[in-house]
C-alpha positions in Angstrom: 88.3 104.6 99.7 88.0 105.9 103.2 90.6 108.3 104.5 91.1 106.0 107.4 91.7 102.9 105.2 95.2 101.4 105.3 96.4 98.9 102.9 99.5 96.6 103.2 100.7 94.5 100.3 102.9 91.5 101.2 105.0 90.8 98.1 108.3 89.5 96.8 110.6 90.3 93.8 109.7 88.4 90.6 106.0 87.8 91.6 103.9 88.7 88.6 100.7 88.7 90.7 102.3 91.1 93.2 103.3 93.4 90.3 99.7 93.3 88.9 98.4 94.4 92.3 101.0 97.2 92.6 100.2 98.4 89.1 96.5 98.5 89.9 97.1 100.5 93.1 99.3 102.9 91.2 96.8 103.3 88.3 94.0 103.9 90.8 96.1 106.3 93.0 95.6 104.1 96.0 98.0 104.6 98.8 99.5 101.4 100.2 102.5 100.0 102.1 104.6 97.1 101.0 106.3 94.4 103.0 108.8 92.6 100.8 109.3 89.0 102.0 112.2 88.4 99.5 115.1 87.1 101.5 113.1 87.7 104.8 111.8 84.4 106.0 110.8 85.9 109.3 108.1 87.9 107.4 106.8 84.6 106.0 106.7 83.3 109.5 104.5 86.3 110.4 102.1 85.4 107.5 102.0 81.8 108.7 101.1 82.8 112.2 98.5 85.3 111.2 96.8 83.5 108.3 98.3 80.0 107.9 100.1 80.8 104.6 103.7 81.5 103.6 103.0 82.7 100.1 102.4 86.1 98.5 100.6 88.2 97.5 98.6 88.9 100.6 96.7 92.2 100.8 95.6 93.5 104.2 93.0 96.2 104.4 92.0 98.1 107.6 89.0 100.3 107.6 89.1 101.6 111.1 91.3 103.6 113.5 92.2 100.5 115.4 93.9 99.0 112.4 92.1 95.7 112.5 93.0 94.1 109.1 91.0 92.0 106.7 93.3 89.8 104.6 92.9 88.8 101.0 94.9 85.6 100.7 94.5 85.0 97.0 93.7 88.4 95.6 93.0 89.1 92.0 92.1 92.5 90.7 88.3 91.9 90.7 88.4 90.6 94.3 90.6 93.5 95.3 88.3 96.0 93.6 85.2 94.6 95.5 87.1 94.6 98.8 88.1 98.2 98.4 84.6 99.5 97.4 
């Protein structure tokens, strides 16, 4: 993972897929930020504006200093692993 790489996980409480991704990041010692959409519909509105979805998990990955993000809208661990390599 590049030193300039930034990762944001959009998640909510009780989401098992979100927990799986958090566990993977923690096991791999990958630094990431979390945006919790639980009880914050305005965050879901942002997801809808950006990507046309209101569900989580969504993982955003930026590989440059301008912080242009690539979004994984239905991430599983294999897809996530490939996107991070």
